[in-house]
N, C-alpha and C positions, 0 to 999 in steps of 0.2 A: 735773426737768422734761424730758420726752422731746422729741426733735427735732420731731416732728409738732406737738405742742402749742405749742412755741416758734415755729415757722414760721407757725402759724395766728395766733398773737397778733401777730406782726410784720406779716403781711398785713392783719389787722384795723386795726392802728395806722396803717399806711401808707394804707389806704383812708379812715380817719377824717380824716387830715391832708389828703388830696386833696379829700375831700368838703367839709371846712370851708373850704378855700381857694376852691373853685369857688362854693360857696353864698354865702360872704361877698362876693365880688366881684359875683356875680349880684344880691345884695341891693342893692348900691350902684347898679347899672344899673337895677334895678327902680324905685328911688327917683327916679332921673333921669327915666325915661320917664313915671312917674306924675305928676311935677311938670310935665313938658312937656304932658301931656294936659290937666291942670287949667288951665294957662296958655292953651292953644289954645281950650279949651271956654269960656273967659271973655274971649275976644278977638273981633275981627271975623271970625276964621277959624272960628268955631263952626259955621256952616252948612256950610262945606266939610268940617269934621271929621265932622259928623253924616251928611253925604252919603256920605263915604267908608265909614264903618262900616255904613251901610245899603245899600251897593251890592249889588244882587242878583247872585248868582253861581250858575250852573247847570251841572251835569254830567249828561249823558245817554248811556246805552249801551243801545240798543234801547228797550225799554219801561221800563227802570229810569231814573228821573229823581230827582236830588237837587238841589233848588232852595232856597237859603237866602240871607239877607243875609250880607255879609262877616263881621259880628260873630259870627254863629252858626257860620260855618266856622271861625273862630278858636276859639270856645268849645267846639265839638263835635269839631272836627278836630285842630287843633294841640294842644289840651289833652288829647286822647287819647294823644298822644305823651308829654306830661308825666306822665299817669297810668301809662303804660307804664313810664316810668323809675321812678316810685314803686314799681310792682310789682316791678321788678328789684331795687331797693334793699331792699325788704321781704324778698324771697326770699333775697337774699344775707345779710342780717342774721340771718335765722332759721337758715340752714344753716351760716353761717361767720362770724358777726359778733357784735355785742353781744346780739342776741336769742337766740343759741344757748346762752347761759349764763343759766339761770333766776335766778341771784342778781343779775344785772344788770338784770333786767326788773321786779322787784317794786317798787322805789321809784318809778321813772318811770311804771310801770304804774298804781300808785295815784294818782300825780299826774295822769296822763292821764284817769283815770276822774273824779276830782274836777273837773278842768279842763273837762270836758264837761257833767257833771250840773248844777253850780252855775250856769254861764252860761245854759244852756238853761232852768233854773228861773226865773232872773231875767227873761229875755226873756218867758217865759210869764206871769209876774206882771204885766208891763206891758201885755200884749196879749191877755189871756185872753178879753176880750169881743168881739174882732174875729176872725171866722172866716177872713178872708183873711190878715190880718197874722200870725196864729198860725202860718201855714206857714213863717215865717222863723225858727222856734225854733232851727234848727241853725246860723244865721249866726254867732253868737258862740262856737261850740264849736271853731272851727278855729284853727290856728296857722300863720303864714307862716314856714316854716323858713328861707327865704333871708334875710328881714329880721331874724329873731331871731339867726341866726348872724352876720350882718353886724354887728349891734349888739354881740354878745359879742366880736367880733374887734377892736373899738375898744380894748379893754383889753389886747390882746396877750398877753405872757407872764405877766401878773398872774392870768390865768384858770387854775385847776387843771384838769388833764385830766379828772378825775372830773366836774367841772361841765359840761364840754363834752359828755361822754358822756351825762350825765343829760338835758341839753337835746335832744341829737340823738335819743336813744331815745324820749323823751316825744313829740317832734314826729313821729317815724315812726309811733308808736302812734296819735297824733292823726290822721295821714293815713289809716291803716288804718281807723279808726273812721269817718272822713268818707266813705270808699269804701262802707262798709256802709250808712251813713245814706242816701247818694245812691241806692244800689241799692234800698233798702226804701221810702223815703219820697218820692223825687222821680222816680219813673217814671210815665209816662203810660198811656194806653189801650194794652193789649197786643195785638200782632198775633202769633198763634200760628204762622202760616206763617213769618214772619221769625224768630221765636224758634227754630223748628225748624231753620231754615237756620243760625242762629248756633250752635245746639247741635251740629250736624253739623260745622261748621268747627272748633269747639272740640275735638270728639272727634278730628278729624284731627290737630290740634296735639298733643293728649295722646298719641295713638298714635305720632306721630313722635318724641316724647320717649322713650317706652318702647322704641322700636326703636333708640334711640341715635343718631338723626340730629342732627348738630350744626351743619349749615350754616344760619346764621341767616336768610339771604335766603329760604329756603323757608318759615320760620315767618312772616316778614313778609308774604309773598304770601298765606298763609292768614289772616293778621291783617287784611288789607284786606277780604277777604270777611266776616270776623267783624265788623269795624267797621261795614260797610254793613248787615249783618243786624241788629245790635244797634241801629243808628240807626233802622232802619225798624220795629223791634219795639215801641218805646215805652219801653224801658229806656234810660237815658242812655248815649250812645255812648262816652263816656270809659271806661266800665267794660270795654269790649272790650280796651282797652290793658292793664288790670290782669290780666284773664284770660289774655291772650296771654303776658304777662311770666312768669306762674307756670309756663308750659309750656317756657320757654327752659331748656336743660340747664345745670346748674351746672358740670359737669365732663365732659370727653370722655375716651375711653380713652387718649388720648395725654397726659393730665394737664393740658391747657389748660382754660380756663374761658370758654366762649362767652358766658355771662351777664356775667361781669366785663368782657370785651372790649366787648360791646355797651353795657353801662352806661357804660364809660369813653368810648366814642365818642359817646354821646348826651348826656352830661352837659354839655359845653360848649354844644352846640346848644340844649338846653333852658334853661340858665342865662342864656345871652347873646343868644338870639334869640326863642325861643318865649314865655318868661315876660315879657320886656319888651314884646313885641307884645301879649300879653294885657293887661298893665297899661295900655299906651297906649290900647287899644280900650275898656277898661272903667272907667278911672279918670277919664274926662273929665266931671266933674260941673259943670254950669253953675250957679255960685253967685249969679248976678244975680237979685235978687228973693227970695233965700232969707232968711227972717227967723226970729224967735224961735219962731213957730208950727211951723216945720219942725224946729228943734232940739229943741223940747219935745214933738214927736210921739211917741207910745208906741213906734213902731217904732225911731225914732232913739235914744230913751232906753234901750230894751231892749237894743239893740246896744252902746251906749256903756257902760252899767252892766255888761252881761254880759261884755264883753271887758276893760274897765279894772278892774273889781272882782271879777267872778265868777271869772275865770281865776285870779288870785292867791289868792283865798279858797279856791276849790276845791282847787287844787294844795297849798296850805299845810295845809289841814285834813286832807286825805287822806294826802299824802306826808310833809309836815312833822310832822303829828300822830303818824304811825306811827313816824317817826324819834325824836321827842321821848319817846315811850313805850317806846322800845327794841325795838319789834317788828321794825324793819329798821335797818340801819346806813347812815349817810351815807357816800358815797365818801370816800376818803382825801384830806384837805386841804380838804374842803368843809364849810361851815357852813350853819346854817339861814338866816342873813341872805343868804347867796349864793343859796340856793334861792329866797328871796323875790324877789331881783332877777331871777332867771331866770323866775320865775312872772309877773312883770310883762311881761317880754319875750314870753312866750307870749300876751299880750293883743294882740300885733300880728297881727291876723288877715288882713290885706290880701288876698293872692291867693286863698286858699281861701274866705275870707268873701265876697268879690265873686263868686266862682264859684257858691257855694251860694245867694247872694242872687238871682242871675240865674235859677237853677232854681226857687227858691221863688216868685218873683213874675212869671215869664215869661208867665203867663196872666191876670194881674190888670190888664192894660191900662196898665201903667206907673205905677199909682197910688202905689206905694211906692218907686219908683226913686230919688227924691231923698232920702228918709229913710234908705234902707238904705245908699246910698253915703256920705251925710253922716255917718251913725253910724260906719261902718267907718273912714272917714278920721280923724274926731275921736278915736275910741277908739285907733286905731293910733298916732297922734301922741302922745297923752297916755300911753299904755302905754310907748312908747319912752322918753319923758322920765323917767317914773317908774323904769324899769329902769336907765337911765343913772345916775340919782341914787343909787339903792339899791346898785347894783354898785360905784359909785365909793367909797361908804362901806364896803362889805362886803369888797371884794377887798384883799388885801395890797398895799402899795406895792412898787415895784421895789426900794427900799432894804431893806425887810423881807424880801423874797424872797432878796436877795443875802446878807443876814446869816444867814438860815436855811440856805442852801446852804453857807456857810462853816462853820457850826457842825456840819452833817452831815459835811462833809469832814474836820473836825478829829477827830470821833468815829471 
């Protein structure tokens, strides 16, 4: 093994460890803020909560006016930073991480495909007769990487590295697919003037990259123009974050990595501030008056069955089936039962599912807001419990791991 390859693997391993640590802690904080939102939404403070997220906020520069309620500033503005970070992670993984090795992509790639197709098909089956509800078909295709990794971290050293990499890669591919879905299916009426402005801003960012400009502050200034243009264009504004991320240079002539530095600086902000704020603003479902008719609604059932059953069935059929047939190899130390446990963890759709639900039903007058949030919460809780149960049975105990290490050492 040459020095370059070895150092590359060491960097990837270190990045994976840091990512897992941040995402796991962020998942715990997400859970706390989501519970807080639920408690407040079902207390006498509910009107105050609704008033807060509906507070109108306006920014005006000359004839340019952006006026939105606070909730949409969070979902369109702060979440653009979240998607910017996702874009940075995807670019890094493709150029210098797990996605740079084709052998590491095949198994989680198959899982990601199955984990999207089957949940979408299940949701479609429940809602095929409702032209408005059918817009929510993408809600159960998403995986909340923070919650999934937080759940996996509960088992500590019992989790094989290969299983962590499988989950991380699958979740990243899930995010990439979600970005494409949002761009294609959840864009509004297009403004070609705004699109032209956005294309010009993107061209500037690409040119800066080609010229070797590495000062990230210049890219962020262009990114503000790009975000406003995309916001006004009818394409969802969060996509500006992804496009800008792909323009950030991976390496400078001095050997430093502007992309890695920016990703490192943003990760804590996104994990500990932006996503908890999003969870608090979007998870506040008032359960007073919610009855069986809400739980048995096709939208609610489509989401529950899509996430709770569609995810594991799709992942196991595509990835597990390919491994069982010998088409691909399981990572070292990983079993099909462990893949099943991770497949249930992928049914925790929380953040991305709530985000897509907002896009899917934002023009429906709030008709399905109770059903979609209720379905996401129920499915995410049940998926987490199922994942904990299966992984507890499938992962080796600490005593077994110790005995295995001792045998390896003796050999």
